[in-house]
C-alpha positions as CSV (number, residue, x, y, z in Angstrom):
1,M,46.0,31.7,18.6
2,Q,44.1,31.2,15.3
3,T,41.6,33.8,14.3
4,T,38.3,32.7,12.6
5,T,37.6,34.3,9.3
6,R,34.1,35.2,8.2
7,R,34.1,32.5,5.6
8,H,35.3,29.9,8.1
9,A,32.6,30.9,10.5
10,L,29.9,30.6,7.8
11,H,31.2,27.1,6.9
12,L,31.0,26.1,10.6
13,L,27.5,27.5,10.9
14,A,26.4,25.6,7.8
15,A,27.9,22.4,9.0
16,A,26.2,22.8,12.4
17,A,22.8,23.4,10.7
18,S,23.3,20.4,8.5
19,M,24.1,18.2,11.5
20,A,21.0,19.5,13.4
21,A,18.8,18.6,10.5
22,L,20.0,15.0,10.2
23,P,17.7,13.5,12.9
24,A,14.7,15.0,11.3
25,F,15.8,13.8,7.8
26,A,16.4,10.3,9.1
27,N,13.0,10.1,10.7
28,K,11.3,11.3,7.5
29,A,13.3,8.8,5.4
30,T,12.3,5.9,7.6
31,A,8.7,6.9,8.3
32,K,6.2,4.2,7.3
33,T,2.9,4.7,5.6
34,A,0.0,3.7,7.9
35,M,-2.3,1.0,6.5
36,E,-5.3,-0.7,8.2
37,V,-6.3,-4.2,7.1
38,W,-9.5,-6.1,7.8
39,K,-9.3,-9.9,7.4
40,N,-10.5,-13.2,8.7
41,P,-8.4,-14.2,11.8
42,N,-7.7,-17.7,10.3
43,C,-6.6,-16.6,6.8
44,G,-3.0,-17.5,6.1
45,C,-2.7,-15.8,2.7
46,C,-3.9,-12.5,4.3
47,K,-1.1,-12.9,6.9
48,D,1.4,-13.5,4.1
49,W,0.2,-10.4,2.2
50,I,0.5,-8.3,5.3
51,V,4.1,-9.4,5.8
52,L,4.9,-8.3,2.2
53,M,3.3,-4.9,2.9
54,E,5.3,-4.4,6.0
55,K,8.5,-5.2,4.1
56,A,7.4,-2.7,1.5
57,G,7.3,0.1,4.0
58,F,3.8,0.1,5.4
59,A,2.9,0.2,9.1
60,V,0.0,-2.2,9.2
61,Q,-2.7,-2.3,11.8
62,V,-4.8,-5.5,11.6
63,H,-8.4,-6.0,12.4
64,D,-9.2,-9.8,12.6
65,V,-13.0,-9.3,12.2
66,G,-13.6,-10.1,8.5
67,N,-13.8,-7.5,5.7
68,S,-17.5,-7.6,4.5
69,A,-18.6,-4.6,6.6
70,V,-15.6,-2.3,5.6
71,R,-15.9,-3.4,2.0
72,A,-19.6,-2.4,1.9
73,K,-18.8,0.9,3.7
74,M,-16.3,1.7,1.0
75,G,-18.8,1.0,-1.7
76,L,-17.0,-1.9,-3.2
77,P,-19.4,-4.5,-4.8
78,Q,-18.9,-8.1,-3.7
79,R,-18.0,-9.1,-7.3
80,L,-14.8,-7.1,-6.9
81,G,-14.0,-8.5,-3.5
82,S,-11.3,-10.7,-2.0
83,C,-10.3,-12.1,1.4
84,H,-9.0,-8.9,2.9
85,T,-9.5,-5.1,2.6
86,A,-7.0,-2.4,3.4
87,L,-7.3,1.3,3.8
88,V,-4.3,3.5,3.0
89,G,-4.0,7.1,2.1
90,G,-7.7,7.5,1.6
91,Y,-8.0,4.6,-0.8
92,F,-9.1,1.0,-0.3
93,V,-6.8,-1.8,-1.4
94,E,-8.8,-5.0,-1.9
95,G,-7.1,-8.4,-2.1
96,H,-3.7,-9.5,-3.2
97,V,-2.5,-6.3,-4.7
98,P,1.3,-6.0,-5.2
99,A,3.0,-3.4,-3.0
100,A,4.4,-1.6,-6.1
101,D,0.8,-0.9,-7.2
102,V,-0.1,0.5,-3.7
103,H,2.9,2.8,-4.0
104,K,1.9,3.8,-7.5
105,L,-1.6,4.6,-6.3
106,L,-0.3,6.7,-3.5
107,R,2.2,8.5,-5.8
108,E,-0.2,9.2,-8.7
109,K,-3.3,10.0,-6.5
110,P,-6.0,9.2,-9.1
111,K,-9.6,10.2,-8.6
112,A,-10.7,6.8,-7.5
113,L,-12.1,4.7,-4.6
114,G,-9.1,2.4,-4.7
115,I,-7.6,-0.7,-6.4
116,T,-8.6,-4.4,-6.3
117,V,-7.4,-7.8,-7.3
118,P,-10.8,-9.7,-7.3
119,G,-10.7,-13.2,-6.1
120,M,-7.4,-14.9,-5.0
121,P,-5.3,-15.4,-8.1
122,I,-2.5,-17.9,-7.5
123,G,0.9,-16.3,-7.9
124,S,-0.3,-12.9,-6.6
125,P,1.4,-11.5,-3.4
126,G,0.3,-13.7,-0.5
127,M,-0.9,-16.4,-2.9
128,D,2.6,-17.3,-3.9
129,G,3.7,-19.8,-1.2
130,P,5.6,-23.0,-1.8
131,E,2.3,-25.0,-1.9
132,Y,1.7,-23.5,-5.4
133,N,4.9,-24.8,-6.9
134,G,5.8,-21.5,-8.6
135,R,2.5,-21.3,-10.4
136,K,1.5,-17.8,-11.5
137,D,-1.9,-17.2,-13.0
138,P,-2.5,-14.0,-15.0
139,Y,-4.5,-11.3,-13.2
140,D,-5.2,-7.6,-13.3
141,V,-5.1,-4.9,-10.7
142,L,-8.3,-2.8,-11.3
143,L,-8.7,0.9,-10.5
144,V,-12.2,1.4,-9.1
145,T,-14.0,4.7,-9.6
146,K,-17.5,5.8,-8.6
147,N,-20.1,6.0,-11.5
148,L,-21.6,9.5,-11.7
149,M,-24.8,8.2,-13.3
150,N,-25.8,5.6,-10.6
151,S,-24.6,4.0,-7.4
152,D,-22.4,1.4,-9.0
153,V,-18.7,1.6,-9.8
154,S,-16.5,1.4,-12.9
155,T,-13.2,-0.3,-13.3
156,R,-10.2,-0.1,-15.6
157,V,-6.9,-2.0,-15.6
158,F,-4.4,-0.3,-13.4
159,T,-1.7,-2.9,-13.9
160,S,-1.7,-6.3,-15.7
161,Y,0.3,-9.3,-14.6
162,R,0.6,-12.1,-17.2
163,G,2.8,-14.6,-15.3
């Protein structure tokens, strides 16, 4: 009969504790970030963008009711708008923003309302299908902040894409 030493018992206890923690670690590692998207129900480029966000680790809930009302509620002027609006981590994400920039926004947590890619630049995520023959127009992802002096917003370049 083999006797268990104190050191061996501590190793067994540590191994058991590690094994017990594995399911919680695995769930945390695979947890997806919640994102809500408002879009037109017939918009194909919005659907393509959503697929890219899901592949990038977002759990997307879609509202096929258009995005004008939610954009106005978030305080985003129409001139900075696009075809879909997302809410994630307390920020809006307007238009064809790359997933890497959404992750950067959530990681850096700037004092801002959100980020936008105004319009629908060809070559941006969701606007990069085969019908565009690999065309990539330059565009900027803009960080949108609230002006303190009036009810408008200010922007600055968050990330620039030059084809």
